[in-house]
C-alpha positions in Angstrom: 81.7 8.2 -120.0 82.3 7.1 -116.3 79.5 5.2 -114.7 79.2 4.6 -111.0 77.1 1.6 -109.6 76.2 1.3 -106.0 75.3 -1.9 -104.2 74.9 -3.3 -100.8 71.8 -1.5 -99.6 68.9 -3.2 -97.9 66.9 -3.5 -94.8 68.7 -3.9 -91.5 67.6 -3.6 -87.8 68.8 -0.8 -85.7 72.3 -1.5 -84.4 73.2 -3.6 -87.4 75.7 -3.0 -90.1 75.8 -2.9 -93.9 78.7 -2.2 -96.3 77.9 -0.2 -99.5 80.0 -0.6 -102.5 80.4 1.7 -105.5 82.0 0.5 -108.7 83.7 2.9 -111.1 83.7 2.0 -114.7 86.4 4.3 -116.0 90.2 4.0 -116.0 90.5 7.2 -113.9 89.5 5.8 -110.5 93.0 6.2 -108.9 92.9 10.0 -109.5 89.3 10.5 -108.5 88.0 11.9 -105.3 85.0 9.9 -104.1 82.1 10.7 -102.0 79.0 9.3 -100.4 75.9 11.3 -99.9 72.5 10.4 -98.8 68.9 11.7 -99.2 66.0 10.9 -97.0 62.4 11.6 -98.2 61.4 15.2 -97.7 65.0 16.1 -96.7 68.0 17.8 -98.6 70.9 15.8 -99.8 73.3 15.3 -96.9 77.1 14.7 -97.1 78.1 11.4 -95.5 81.7 10.8 -96.4 84.6 11.4 -98.9 88.0 10.1 -99.6 90.8 11.7 -101.6 93.0 9.9 -104.1 96.2 10.9 -102.3 98.3 8.0 -101.0 97.4 8.8 -97.4 93.7 8.6 -98.4 92.5 11.8 -96.7 88.9 11.3 -95.5 86.1 13.4 -94.2 82.8 12.4 -92.4 79.5 14.2 -91.7 78.9 14.8 -88.1 75.9 12.5 -87.9 78.1 9.5 -89.0 81.4 10.2 -87.4 82.7 7.2 -85.3 80.0 4.8 -87.0 80.8 4.9 -90.7 84.2 4.2 -92.4 84.9 4.9 -96.0 87.8 3.1 -97.9 88.9 2.6 -101.4 90.5 -0.2 -103.4 92.2 1.3 -106.5 92.9 -2.3 -107.9 89.1 -2.9 -108.0 88.0 0.6 -108.8 85.7 0.5 -105.9 85.0 2.6 -102.9 83.3 1.2 -99.8 81.2 2.7 -97.0 81.1 0.5 -93.9 78.2 1.5 -91.8 78.1 0.2 -88.3 75.6 1.0 -85.4 73.0 1.9 -87.7 70.2 4.1 -86.6 66.6 4.7 -88.0 67.7 8.2 -88.9 70.2 6.6 -91.3 67.3 5.5 -93.5 67.9 7.1 -96.9 69.0 6.6 -100.6 72.7 6.6 -100.6 74.6 8.0 -103.6 78.1 7.5 -104.7 79.7 10.4 -106.4 83.1 11.2 -108.2 85.2 14.1 -109.2 88.5 14.6 -110.8 88.4 18.4 -110.6 89.4 18.5 -106.8 91.9 16.4 -105.0 90.8 16.7 -101.3 88.0 14.9 -99.5 85.2 17.1 -100.8 82.0 17.8 -98.8 80.3 20.0 -101.4 78.2 18.1 -103.7 78.5 20.8 -106.3 82.2 19.6 -106.6 81.2 16.2 -108.0 80.6 15.5 -111.6 79.5 11.9 -111.8 76.8 10.3 -109.6 75.5 6.9 -109.2 71.8 5.8 -109.3 71.6 5.3 -105.6 70.9 2.4 -103.3 68.3 2.2 -100.6 69.2 1.7 -96.9 66.3 1.2 -94.5 67.0 0.8 -90.9 64.1 -0.6 -88.8 63.8 0.3 -85.1 
């Protein structure tokens, strides 16, 4: 059973940066599409970013984070990262990592993901 564990969340001032990490426990990481989603209190879950497992690492970003966040993966470490720069108060949320092996592209639909982490809190103070 694959498990995902997020880390790197915390409190940061507006304009600052954080890097989230998601560790994948299985031996199938290299063939898994990985995604990041977030959910703020009282709001629906929102797509943040995703990365395929193809050699050219196809990526997708939500409109609200384009140009500020960067997703990457290290197959040797079975870890996916989310570098978050120029953070804003509206980025405050619980960030979740997700994995799927059913779809090969950088998937934006949360229904296409099969395994989820427990989440890590990111709080941006203004």
